[in-house]
ZAZA-250015 format. One record per residue (C-alpha): residue number from 1; residue in one letter; y, x, z. Coordinates in steps of 0.05 Angstrom, whole numbers, plus 32768, in hexadecimal, padded with zeros to 4 digits. Layout:
! ZAZA-250015
@pos NUM, code a, c2 Y, c1 X, c3 Z
...
//
This chain:
! ZAZA-250015
@pos 1, code m, c2 8AC2, c1 87DF, c3 89EA
@pos 2, code r, c2 8AFB, c1 87BA, c3 89C8
@pos 3, code d, c2 8AF7, c1 8781, c3 89FC
@pos 4, code y, c2 8AFD, c1 87B0, c3 8A37
@pos 5, code f, c2 8B3E, c1 87CF, c3 8A1C
@pos 6, code r, c2 8B61, c1 878E, c3 8A0F
@pos 7, code w, c2 8B82, c1 8792, c3 8A54
@pos 8, code f, c2 8BA4, c1 87D3, c3 8A41
@pos 9, code r, c2 8BBE, c1 87C0, c3 89FC
@pos 10, code p, c2 8C0A, c1 87BF, c3 89F2
@pos 11, code a, c2 8C23, c1 8778, c3 89EB
@pos 12, code r, c2 8C4B, c1 8763, c3 89AE
@pos 13, code s, c2 8C80, c1 873A, c3 89D2
@pos 14, code s, c2 8CBA, c1 875C, c3 89F6
@pos 15, code a, c2 8CAD, c1 8735, c3 8A37
@pos 16, code t, c2 8C66, c1 874D, c3 8A39
@pos 17, code k, c2 8C7D, c1 8795, c3 8A2D
@pos 18, code i, c2 8CAC, c1 8791, c3 8A68
@pos 19, code a, c2 8C74, c1 8776, c3 8A94
@pos 20, code q, c2 8C46, c1 87AD, c3 8A7D
@pos 21, code t, c2 8C7B, c1 87E2, c3 8A8B
@pos 22, code e, c2 8C85, c1 87C7, c3 8AD1
@pos 23, code q, c2 8C3A, c1 87C7, c3 8ADD
@pos 24, code k, c2 8C33, c1 8810, c3 8AC7
@pos 25, code s, c2 8C69, c1 8826, c3 8AF7
@pos 26, code a, c2 8C45, c1 8805, c3 8B32
@pos 27, code g, c2 8C1C, c1 8844, c3 8B40
@pos 28, code l, c2 8BD9, c1 883A, c3 8B1C
@pos 29, code s, c2 8BB1, c1 887A, c3 8B25
@pos 30, code s, c2 8B73, c1 8870, c3 8AF9
@pos 31, code l, c2 8B5D, c1 8856, c3 8AB6
@pos 32, code f, c2 8B17, c1 883A, c3 8AAB
@pos 33, code a, c2 8AF9, c1 8837, c3 8A64
@pos 34, code m, c2 8AB6, c1 8815, c3 8A6C
@pos 35, code s, c2 8A81, c1 880A, c3 8A37
@pos 36, code g, c2 8A56, c1 87CC, c3 8A3A
@pos 37, code i, c2 8A27, c1 879F, c3 8A14
@pos 38, code g, c2 8A42, c1 8775, c3 89DB
@pos 39, code q, c2 8A25, c1 8738, c3 89BA
@pos 40, code a, c2 89DF, c1 8740, c3 899E
@pos 41, code r, c2 89DA, c1 8743, c3 8953
@pos 42, code w, c2 8999, c1 872B, c3 8932
@pos 43, code t, c2 897C, c1 8739, c3 88EE
@pos 44, code n, c2 8984, c1 8703, c3 88B9
@pos 45, code s, c2 8946, c1 86DB, c3 88AA
@pos 46, code d, c2 894A, c1 86E0, c3 885E
@pos 47, code y, c2 8912, c1 8701, c3 8838
@pos 48, code a, c2 8937, c1 8742, c3 8827
@pos 49, code s, c2 894E, c1 874D, c3 886F
@pos 50, code l, c2 8909, c1 8740, c3 888B
@pos 51, code a, c2 88E9, c1 876E, c3 8858
@pos 52, code r, c2 891A, c1 87A7, c3 8865
@pos 53, code r, c2 8921, c1 87A1, c3 88B0
@pos 54, code g, c2 88D9, c1 878D, c3 88BB
@pos 55, code f, c2 88A5, c1 87A6, c3 888A
@pos 56, code m, c2 88CD, c1 87E1, c3 8870
@pos 57, code s, c2 88EC, c1 87F9, c3 88B2
@pos 58, code n, c2 88BE, c1 87E5, c3 88EB
@pos 59, code p, c2 887A, c1 8806, c3 88F3
@pos 60, code v, c2 885C, c1 87CC, c3 891B
@pos 61, code v, c2 886E, c1 8798, c3 88E6
@pos 62, code y, c2 8857, c1 87C7, c3 88AF
@pos 63, code r, c2 8814, c1 87D2, c3 88D0
@pos 64, code c, c2 8809, c1 8789, c3 88E1
@pos 65, code t, c2 8818, c1 8774, c3 889A
@pos 66, code r, c2 87EC, c1 87A9, c3 887B
@pos 67, code l, c2 87B3, c1 879D, c3 88AC
@pos 68, code i, c2 87B1, c1 8752, c3 889D
@pos 69, code s, c2 87BB, c1 8757, c3 8852
@pos 70, code e, c2 878C, c1 8791, c3 8845
@pos 71, code t, c2 8755, c1 8775, c3 8870
@pos 72, code a, c2 875C, c1 8730, c3 8851
@pos 73, code a, c2 875A, c1 874D, c3 880A
@pos 74, code a, c2 8719, c1 8772, c3 881A
@pos 75, code i, c2 86F2, c1 8733, c3 882E
@pos 76, code p, c2 86C5, c1 871B, c3 87F5
@pos 77, code v, c2 86D2, c1 86D7, c3 87D6
@pos 78, code l, c2 869C, c1 86A6, c3 87C0
@pos 79, code a, c2 869C, c1 8667, c3 8796
@pos 80, code y, c2 8675, c1 8628, c3 87AA
@pos 81, code r, c2 8662, c1 85EA, c3 8784
@pos 82, code g, c2 8653, c1 85BC, c3 87BE
@pos 83, code a, c2 8622, c1 85E3, c3 87E9
@pos 84, code e, c2 860C, c1 860F, c3 87AE
@pos 85, code e, c2 8625, c1 8656, c3 87AE
@pos 86, code l, c2 863B, c1 866E, c3 8769
@pos 87, code d, c2 8631, c1 86B7, c3 8758
@pos 88, code q, c2 8661, c1 86B3, c3 871D
@pos 89, code h, c2 869A, c1 8685, c3 870C
@pos 90, code p, c2 86DA, c1 868A, c3 86E3
@pos 91, code m, c2 8705, c1 8681, c3 8721
@pos 92, code l, c2 86E3, c1 86BD, c3 8742
@pos 93, code e, c2 86EF, c1 86E6, c3 8703
@pos 94, code l, c2 8738, c1 86D2, c3 8702
@pos 95, code l, c2 8742, c1 86E5, c3 874B
@pos 96, code a, c2 871C, c1 8727, c3 8741
@pos 97, code r, c2 874B, c1 873B, c3 8708
@pos 98, code p, c2 8789, c1 870F, c3 870B
@pos 99, code n, c2 87B2, c1 8737, c3 86D9
@pos 100, code g, c2 87B5, c1 8779, c3 86B4
@pos 101, code r, c2 87DF, c1 8799, c3 86EA
@pos 102, code h, c2 87BE, c1 8787, c3 872B
@pos 103, code s, c2 8776, c1 8787, c3 8743
@pos 104, code g, c2 875D, c1 874D, c3 876C
@pos 105, code k, c2 8766, c1 8772, c3 87AE
@pos 106, code e, c2 87AD, c1 8789, c3 879C
@pos 107, code f, c2 87BF, c1 8742, c3 8788
@pos 108, code f, c2 87A4, c1 8722, c3 87C8
@pos 109, code e, c2 87C3, c1 8758, c3 87F4
@pos 110, code a, c2 8808, c1 874C, c3 87D6
@pos 111, code l, c2 87FE, c1 8700, c3 87DC
@pos 112, code i, c2 87EF, c1 8705, c3 8827
@pos 113, code g, c2 882A, c1 8735, c3 882F
@pos 114, code h, c2 8859, c1 8701, c3 8811
@pos 115, code l, c2 883E, c1 86CD, c3 8841
@pos 116, code l, c2 8848, c1 86F9, c3 887E
@pos 117, code v, c2 888E, c1 8711, c3 886D
@pos 118, code a, c2 88AB, c1 86D3, c3 884A
@pos 119, code g, c2 887F, c1 869B, c3 8863
@pos 120, code s, c2 8872, c1 8685, c3 881B
@pos 121, code a, c2 884E, c1 86A3, c3 87DF
@pos 122, code y, c2 8854, c1 868D, c3 8797
@pos 123, code v, c2 881F, c1 8697, c3 8761
@pos 124, code e, c2 882A, c1 8689, c3 8716
@pos 125, code l, c2 87F1, c1 8676, c3 86E9
@pos 126, code v, c2 87F5, c1 868E, c3 86A1
@pos 127, code g, c2 87C6, c1 866C, c3 8672
@pos 128, code t, c2 87B4, c1 8666, c3 8629
@pos 129, code d, c2 8794, c1 8630, c3 85FE
@pos 130, code t, c2 8750, c1 8646, c3 8619
@pos 131, code g, c2 8765, c1 863F, c3 8663
@pos 132, code p, c2 8782, c1 8667, c3 869C
@pos 133, code r, c2 8787, c1 86B1, c3 868D
@pos 134, code e, c2 87B3, c1 86D5, c3 86C1
@pos 135, code l, c2 87D1, c1 86CD, c3 8706
@pos 136, code h, c2 8813, c1 86EC, c3 8719
@pos 137, code l, c2 8837, c1 86F0, c3 875C
@pos 138, code l, c2 8880, c1 86DA, c3 875F
@pos 139, code r, c2 88AC, c1 86FB, c3 8793
@pos 140, code p, c2 88C1, c1 86C5, c3 87C6
@pos 141, code d, c2 890B, c1 86D5, c3 87C4
@pos 142, code r, c2 890D, c1 86C9, c3 8779
@pos 143, code v, c2 88EF, c1 8683, c3 877D
@pos 144, code t, c2 8916, c1 8644, c3 878D
@pos 145, code v, c2 88F3, c1 8603, c3 879D
@pos 146, code r, c2 8914, c1 85C6, c3 877C
@pos 147, code t, c2 8909, c1 8582, c3 879B
@pos 148, code d, c2 891C, c1 853B, c3 8786
@pos 149, code k, c2 8943, c1 8509, c3 87B0
@pos 150, code a, c2 8905, c1 84F6, c3 87D6
@pos 151, code g, c2 88F6, c1 853E, c3 87E9
@pos 152, code w, c2 88BA, c1 8547, c3 87BA
@pos 153, code v, c2 88B5, c1 8589, c3 8796
@pos 154, code e, c2 88C5, c1 8580, c3 874C
@pos 155, code a, c2 88CD, c1 85C8, c3 8733
@pos 156, code f, c2 88CC, c1 8612, c3 8744
@pos 157, code d, c2 8905, c1 863D, c3 872A
@pos 158, code y, c2 88F8, c1 8688, c3 8721
@pos 159, code t, c2 8936, c1 86B4, c3 871A
@pos 160, code l, c2 8939, c1 86FE, c3 870C
@pos 161, code g, c2 897F, c1 8715, c3 86FC
@pos 162, code s, c2 8997, c1 86ED, c3 86C0
@pos 163, code y, c2 8950, c1 86D6, c3 86AF
@pos 164, code k, c2 893E, c1 8690, c3 86C7
@pos 165, code r, c2 88FF, c1 8667, c3 86BF
@pos 166, code r, c2 88EE, c1 8622, c3 86D9
@pos 167, code h, c2 88A7, c1 8608, c3 86E6
@pos 168, code h, c2 88A3, c1 85BC, c3 86EB
@pos 169, code v, c2 8872, c1 8597, c3 8716
@pos 170, code s, c2 884D, c1 8560, c3 86F0
@pos 171, code d, c2 8844, c1 8519, c3 8708
@pos 172, code t, c2 87FD, c1 852A, c3 871D
@pos 173, code g, c2 8816, c1 8565, c3 8746
@pos 174, code e, c2 87FF, c1 859C, c3 8716
@pos 175, code c, c2 882C, c1 85D8, c3 870B
@pos 176, code a, c2 8826, c1 861F, c3 86F0
@pos 177, code v, c2 8841, c1 8638, c3 8733
@pos 178, code m, c2 881E, c1 8631, c3 8775
@pos 179, code q, c2 8841, c1 8637, c3 87B8
@pos 180, code i, c2 881B, c1 864C, c3 87F6
@pos 181, code s, c2 8844, c1 8643, c3 8836
@pos 182, code l, c2 883A, c1 864C, c3 8880
@pos 183, code f, c2 884E, c1 8611, c3 88AB
@pos 184, code h, c2 8898, c1 8609, c3 88B6
@pos 185, code p, c2 88AE, c1 85D4, c3 88E9
@pos 186, code l, c2 88F4, c1 85CA, c3 88CC
@pos 187, code d, c2 88EB, c1 85D6, c3 8881
@pos 188, code d, c2 88BE, c1 85AF, c3 8852
@pos 189, code d, c2 88C3, c1 85E0, c3 8819
@pos 190, code a, c2 88C5, c1 8625, c3 8839
@pos 191, code g, c2 8893, c1 8648, c3 8865
@pos 192, code f, c2 889F, c1 8667, c3 88A9
@pos 193, code a, c2 888B, c1 86B0, c3 88AA
@pos 194, code p, c2 886D, c1 86D2, c3 88E8
@pos 195, code l, c2 88A4, c1 8706, c3 88E1
@pos 196, code q, c2 88D9, c1 86D1, c3 88ED
@pos 197, code a, c2 88B8, c1 86BD, c3 892E
@pos 198, code a, c2 88B9, c1 8707, c3 8943
@pos 199, code l, c2 8901, c1 8712, c3 892C
@pos 200, code m, c2 891E, c1 871F, c3 8971
@pos 201, code a, c2 88E5, c1 874D, c3 8984
@pos 202, code l, c2 88EF, c1 8771, c3 8941
@pos 203, code d, c2 8939, c1 877D, c3 894F
@pos 204, code v, c2 892A, c1 8794, c3 8996
@pos 205, code h, c2 88F6, c1 87C5, c3 897D
@pos 206, code n, c2 8923, c1 87E0, c3 8946
@pos 207, code s, c2 8960, c1 87E5, c3 8973
@pos 208, code a, c2 8939, c1 8808, c3 89AA
@pos 209, code s, c2 8921, c1 883B, c3 8978
@pos 210, code q, c2 8967, c1 8845, c3 895C
@pos 211, code w, c2 8985, c1 8849, c3 89A2
@pos 212, code n, c2 8952, c1 887C, c3 89B9
@pos 213, code k, c2 895E, c1 88A6, c3 897B
@pos 214, code a, c2 89A9, c1 88A3, c3 8985
@pos 215, code l, c2 89A3, c1 88B8, c3 89CE
@pos 216, code l, c2 8976, c1 88F2, c3 89BC
@pos 217, code d, c2 89A7, c1 8909, c3 8987
@pos 218, code n, c2 89E0, c1 8907, c3 89B9
@pos 219, code s, c2 89BF, c1 8929, c3 89F5
@pos 220, code a, c2 89A4, c1 88E7, c3 8A10
@pos 221, code r, c2 89E3, c1 88D8, c3 8A38
@pos 222, code p, c2 89EC, c1 8890, c3 8A51
@pos 223, code s, c2 8A2E, c1 8868, c3 8A4F
@pos 224, code g, c2 8A5E, c1 8862, c3 8A88
@pos 225, code a, c2 8AA9, c1 8862, c3 8A99
@pos 226, code l, c2 8AE2, c1 8891, c3 8A88
@pos 227, code v, c2 8B10, c1 889B, c3 8AC4
@pos 228, code y, c2 8B56, c1 88B7, c3 8AC0
@pos 229, code e, c2 8B6E, c1 88D9, c3 8B00
@pos 230, code s, c2 8BB2, c1 88FA, c3 8B03
@pos 231, code g, c2 8BC9, c1 8925, c3 8B3B
@pos 232, code g, c2 8C11, c1 890C, c3 8B3C
@pos 233, code g, c2 8C00, c1 88C2, c3 8B32
@pos 234, code s, c2 8C19, c1 88C0, c3 8AEA
@pos 235, code q, c2 8BFA, c1 8895, c3 8AB5
@pos 236, code l, c2 8BE5, c1 889F, c3 8A6D
@pos 237, code s, c2 8C1C, c1 8896, c3 8A3B
@pos 238, code d, c2 8C16, c1 8861, c3 8A06
@pos 239, code e, c2 8C07, c1 8896, c3 89D2
@pos 240, code q, c2 8BD1, c1 88B6, c3 89FD
@pos 241, code f, c2 8BB3, c1 8873, c3 8A0E
@pos 242, code a, c2 8BB0, c1 885E, c3 89C4
@pos 243, code r, c2 8B91, c1 88A0, c3 89AF
@pos 244, code l, c2 8B5C, c1 889C, c3 89E7
@pos 245, code k, c2 8B4C, c1 8855, c3 89D4
@pos 246, code t, c2 8B44, c1 8866, c3 898B
@pos 247, code e, c2 8B17, c1 88A1, c3 899A
@pos 248, code l, c2 8AEA, c1 8878, c3 89C7
@pos 249, code e, c2 8AE3, c1 883E, c3 8996
@pos 250, code e, c2 8AD9, c1 8868, c3 8957
@pos 251, code g, c2 8AB3, c1 88A3, c3 8974
@pos 252, code y, c2 8A88, c1 8888, c3 89AC
@pos 253, code s, c2 8A79, c1 883E, c3 899E
@pos 254, code g, c2 8A3B, c1 8822, c3 897C
@pos 255, code a, c2 89F1, c1 8831, c3 897E
@pos 256, code t, c2 89F7, c1 886C, c3 894D
@pos 257, code r, c2 8A27, c1 888F, c3 897D
@pos 258, code a, c2 8A01, c1 887F, c3 89BD
@pos 259, code g, c2 8A03, c1 88B8, c3 89F0
@pos 260, code r, c2 8A34, c1 88E3, c3 89C9
@pos 261, code p, c2 8A56, c1 8913, c3 89FC
@pos 262, code l, c2 8AA0, c1 8909, c3 8A09
@pos 263, code l, c2 8AD4, c1 893F, c3 8A01
@pos 264, code l, c2 8B01, c1 8936, c3 8A3E
@pos 265, code e, c2 8B47, c1 8951, c3 8A49
@pos 266, code g, c2 8B6D, c1 895D, c3 8A89
@pos 267, code g, c2 8B6B, c1 8923, c3 8ABB
@pos 268, code l, c2 8B30, c1 88FF, c3 8A99
@pos 269, code d, c2 8AEC, c1 88FA, c3 8ABB
@pos 270, code w, c2 8AAB, c1 88D9, c3 8AA3
@pos 271, code k, c2 8A86, c1 88AE, c3 8AD5
@pos 272, code a, c2 8A40, c1 889A, c3 8ABE
@pos 273, code m, c2 8A36, c1 8850, c3 8ACC
@pos 274, code g, c2 89FD, c1 883E, c3 8A9C
@pos 275, code y, c2 89B2, c1 8841, c3 8AA6
@pos 276, code s, c2 898E, c1 8881, c3 8A92
@pos 277, code p, c2 895C, c1 887D, c3 8A59
@pos 278, code k, c2 8924, c1 8882, c3 8A8D
@pos 279, code d, c2 8940, c1 8848, c3 8AB6
@pos 280, code m, c2 8948, c1 881D, c3 8A78
@pos 281, code d, c2 8901, c1 8830, c3 8A64
@pos 282, code f, c2 8909, c1 8829, c3 8A19
@pos 283, code v, c2 88C1, c1 883C, c3 8A0D
@pos 284, code e, c2 88A6, c1 87FF, c3 8A33
@pos 285, code a, c2 88DA, c1 87D2, c3 8A12
@pos 286, code r, c2 88C3, c1 87E9, c3 89CE
@pos 287, code n, c2 887A, c1 87DD, c3 89E1
@pos 288, code a, c2 888A, c1 8797, c3 89FA
@pos 289, code a, c2 88AF, c1 8788, c3 89B9
@pos 290, code a, c2 8875, c1 87A4, c3 8991
@pos 291, code r, c2 8844, c1 8777, c3 89B6
@pos 292, code d, c2 8870, c1 873A, c3 89A6
@pos 293, code i, c2 8870, c1 874D, c3 895C
@pos 294, code a, c2 8824, c1 8756, c3 895C
@pos 295, code l, c2 881E, c1 8713, c3 897F
@pos 296, code a, c2 8846, c1 86EF, c3 8949
@pos 297, code f, c2 8819, c1 870D, c3 8913
@pos 298, code g, c2 87D9, c1 86FE, c3 8939
@pos 299, code v, c2 87C4, c1 8747, c3 893E
@pos 300, code p, c2 87A8, c1 8760, c3 8981
@pos 301, code p, c2 87D5, c1 8799, c3 8999
@pos 302, code m, c2 8797, c1 87C2, c3 89A7
@pos 303, code l, c2 878B, c1 87C8, c3 895C
@pos 304, code l, c2 87D1, c1 87E4, c3 8953
@pos 305, code g, c2 87CA, c1 8818, c3 898A
@pos 306, code i, c2 8800, c1 87F9, c3 89B6
@pos 307, code p, c2 87F5, c1 880F, c3 89FE
@pos 308, code g, c2 87F5, c1 87E0, c3 8A3A
@pos 309, code d, c2 87CC, c1 87A7, c3 8A1C
@pos 310, code n, c2 8789, c1 879A, c3 8A3F
@pos 311, code t, c2 877C, c1 8754, c3 8A25
@pos 312, code y, c2 873C, c1 8769, c3 8A03
@pos 313, code s, c2 8704, c1 878F, c3 8A24
@pos 314, code n, c2 86F6, c1 87B9, c3 89E6
@pos 315, code y, c2 870B, c1 87C7, c3 89A0
@pos 316, code l, c2 86D2, c1 87A0, c3 8980
@pos 317, code e, c2 86E5, c1 8761, c3 89A6
@pos 318, code a, c2 872E, c1 8768, c3 8990
@pos 319, code n, c2 8719, c1 8771, c3 8948
@pos 320, code r, c2 86ED, c1 8734, c3 894B
@pos 321, code a, c2 8725, c1 870A, c3 8967
@pos 322, code f, c2 8753, c1 8723, c3 8930
@pos 323, code v, c2 8722, c1 8710, c3 88F9
@pos 324, code r, c2 870F, c1 86CD, c3 8918
@pos 325, code h, c2 8754, c1 86B4, c3 892D
@pos 326, code t, c2 8783, c1 86D4, c3 88FB
@pos 327, code l, c2 8760, c1 86E9, c3 88BB
@pos 328, code l, c2 872F, c1 86B0, c3 88AF
@pos 329, code p, c2 8761, c1 8677, c3 88B7
@pos 330, code l, c2 8793, c1 869A, c3 888A
@pos 331, code i, c2 8761, c1 86AA, c3 8853
@pos 332, code n, c2 873F, c1 8666, c3 8855
@pos 333, code r, c2 8781, c1 8640, c3 884D
@pos 334, code t, c2 8795, c1 866F, c3 8814
@pos 335, code l, c2 8753, c1 8665, c3 87F0
@pos 336, code d, c2 8757, c1 861A, c3 87FA
@pos 337, code s, c2 879B, c1 861B, c3 87D7
@pos 338, code f, c2 877E, c1 8642, c3 879D
@pos 339, code s, c2 8743, c1 8613, c3 8797
@pos 340, code h, c2 8770, c1 85D5, c3 8796
@pos 341, code w, c2 879F, c1 85F6, c3 8763
@pos 342, code l, c2 876B, c1 8614, c3 8733
@pos 343, code c, c2 8735, c1 85DF, c3 8733
@pos 344, code p, c2 8758, c1 85B2, c3 86FF
@pos 345, code h, c2 8758, c1 85ED, c3 86D0
@pos 346, code f, c2 870F, c1 85FF, c3 86DA
@pos 347, code e, c2 86DE, c1 85D0, c3 86FB
@pos 348, code q, c2 86E7, c1 8599, c3 872E
@pos 349, code g, c2 86BE, c1 859F, c3 876E
@pos 350, code v, c2 86BE, c1 85EB, c3 8770
@pos 351, code r, c2 86DD, c1 860C, c3 87AD
@pos 352, code l, c2 86EC, c1 8653, c3 87C1
@pos 353, code a, c2 86D6, c1 866E, c3 8805
@pos 354, code i, c2 86CC, c1 86B1, c3 8826
@pos 355, code d, c2 8688, c1 86D1, c3 8832
@pos 356, code e, c2 8687, c1 86D5, c3 887E
@pos 357, code d, c2 8644, c1 86F9, c3 887D
@pos 358, code r, c2 8667, c1 8736, c3 885F
@pos 359, code v, c2 86A2, c1 8737, c3 8890
@pos 360, code e, c2 8698, c1 8775, c3 88BC
@pos 361, code g, c2 86C1, c1 8759, c3 88F5
@pos 362, code l, c2 868F, c1 8720, c3 88FF
@pos 363, code a, c2 8650, c1 874C, c3 8900
@pos 364, code a, c2 8648, c1 8744, c3 894B
@pos 365, code e, c2 864B, c1 86F8, c3 8945
@pos 366, code r, c2 8618, c1 86F7, c3 890D
@pos 367, code e, c2 85E9, c1 8723, c3 8934
@pos 368, code a, c2 85EE, c1 86F5, c3 8971
@pos 369, code i, c2 85DF, c1 86B7, c3 8946
@pos 370, code w, c2 85A3, c1 86D7, c3 8924
@pos 371, code k, c2 8588, c1 86ED, c3 8968
@pos 372, code r, c2 858D, c1 86A6, c3 8983
@pos 373, code l, c2 856B, c1 868A, c3 8944
@pos 374, code r, c2 8532, c1 86BB, c3 8948
@pos 375, code e, c2 8525, c1 86A5, c3 898F
@pos 376, code a, c2 8528, c1 865B, c3 897D
@pos 377, code d, c2 84DE, c1 864D, c3 8973
@pos 378, code f, c2 84EA, c1 8602, c3 896D
@pos 379, code l, c2 850D, c1 860C, c3 8929
@pos 380, code t, c2 84EA, c1 8617, c3 88E7
@pos 381, code d, c2 84FE, c1 8650, c3 88B9
@pos 382, code a, c2 8520, c1 861E, c3 888B
@pos 383, code e, c2 8549, c1 8603, c3 88C4
@pos 384, code k, c2 855C, c1 8649, c3 88DA
@pos 385, code r, c2 8573, c1 865B, c3 8894
@pos 386, code q, c2 859C, c1 861B, c3 8890
@pos 387, code a, c2 85BC, c1 862A, c3 88D4
@pos 388, code v, c2 85D9, c1 866B, c3 88B9
@pos 389, code g, c2 85EF, c1 864C, c3 8876
@pos 390, code y, c2 85B4, c1 8660, c3 8849
@pos 391, code s, c2 858D, c1 8630, c3 881E
@pos 392, code p, c2 8542, c1 8629, c3 882A
@pos 393, code q, c2 8514, c1 8656, c3 8803
@pos 394, code r, c2 84E3, c1 8639, c3 87D1
@pos 395, code g, c2 84A6, c1 861C, c3 87F2
@pos 396, code e, c2 84C7, c1 8614, c3 8835
@pos 397, code e, c2 84C9, c1 85CE, c3 8853
@pos 398, code e, c2 850B, c1 85B1, c3 886A
//
């Protein structure tokens, strides 16, 4: 709005004032005050902004984050020593009860949430003389990664107000703090969050919602032009022009004032020049932005109830694709990081893995495999058990 009025501003120099006075006496009969589109403003990519504008303000981001983190936390975790499955192990006990405040599912849910919002998650190991005792999550915006001249991580600094604590990385790579990061193409130390990839779609979705709400609050009137028509060919005085300009900029500019009706005096007429809410189709724009957000998180839009997506033939297929292509890779890489970090404190050669046989989203796949194996008469029972990951029973021949 300010740019459109720059042609009518009184000039500071006397020469310009004379030219402006001569121009006003030339018989201009109308004044146009047009509203237009300014430069786009995007949300900052820091953790606090992403958390507030994304997880805490956008229902699509909130649901994607909760869906991934809660589903991942509900998948059972197993320990293996080579091919042997271990029913009990200290690492499993530590993950099941990481500290006195959080249960295992709460801990893992928050961990995945940090990864999705910040791109990195930090876990601190608290131990005693007898070994590791507790695991604690560190909020990503409170942790600073320190590197040496060669770019290798040498310490993690945790800051909370005036409290500061530094965790050094030993020569062998061991540290009381573990960092889990998603791949970042331009940063060796920080992770790239899915929410950052969906930042533009996030702002479009939030702005469309805010704009729709503002239009509804102000009778859903679109923008346009304010035309001044005088019967005798006279023009607005400098005082009238300044007052009109101030009222338009302060009372009718910005998304929060969108569609506010104008109070017109004699000689002023409003000419609608913008698109109507139906023409601009905010609903479809919001759905398109929501699909882009879901795409960045790897969640099929069908699972979120977003209309207009027919990629999957049914809900079960969409859920299977979500588990296979989003959940399993994320959980496996997270458990690999825990295995690599915790093994020196417990037992070498032990790894953590999920129990895919108890993942509900893969039930259809398991049923198809078992059906094919039952029909495979050329395989022995031992070979069939081995094909699905079970060890042979006693007395069975390999």
